[in-house]
Steps between C-alpha positions, in 0.01 A plus 500: 500500500611143600256241628564565863444874455172420315377298791584779734325751274181291508517471877544874546206571270282248694596668826416847373159384364428328828590802706292722289206265542552498878507874503197568284294182532190471716368147455638279779523195259704705261719623781581132586592435141733802493663384823554160332643652185748708704604181692556316172717787368709477822528124465617540136778736606607279792511203268709675230740683729549265800398789729288368795133548434457689830765752401344538159163578659657750729677686215246443230154484660507740791391825332152645488347724240579516136833340412758763405886478458741549779737803480879465523722806508868505386711809563774606264768732651812612312840635600758585231314284241494208736183340633431399862429134558456310828611135566232279630534202738533255210807690368316650199461874432198721435374852497367593848126417501213296609121482534316826530354539849137568524560831700759639249498651158732360229753780555485463873553122475803546265660739755425257790662205321813699425528590868436143620711310253779750413512722806453818299260790520350561163264704293263359238542703176314342212350175364725303266258220410188309606543136384294182497746272686403189298621666184848573636592270792524133575359278648139595443316562831160366589390857575517790261760765577557859368863600536553878540848633444563831667794734438623624837770731635715414801501770773736339752540204731715189493440123458441284799455125482138406565253213490468524121831609352867435583676763289452785256704624214516728190542329166552607142287334232790297365592367842176384657518226773285188488140625505187375667322471167164419645515864629709679238659393170789648313260655258310668783829636639585623150164676495590686818835611351313625190264702721798638696682609188194641318456878481124441532355167587148375403366230738478162339207269566348176378 
């Protein structure tokens, strides 16, 4: 872990401790201290990342209850040993996916993201992996993320350009396009190919 990531790790831990204190604390003076600790954590992140302090507070300090990771689903769909990827507005490619909505299960969310980003109707079949994002993707985020890779089957439909993606395509492992590596790396795509080719897959987790 480099020095910048160490600072971020400290800030994230301070935020989590402060939020736990705000959730379970009762003394009003302690609550003021927890609020100040959370504000300091946000200021640390703003200072180290050049993100405006107000935006950091909105992203980092707006939750209530015990601090838990956010969930991100990524759907793996294959056709003739090629994987489906979508091209995002920045020109980079990723597995269809996104934050899990509060009113959807992991499987439902994976299907929804495939429909929205790739234009396909899909069925969620099984879990490929549950990963701690910080162990696999860069840059490190201020909030903790669990990435959930879901094997899906396409049932029909066709791509339509939308607010998030400009194209879709099927790619072999040896001919991948430039990836949005903050969302999925080559190794993560390889993992999906391994799951697709396996006779029986055991879900990976860390």
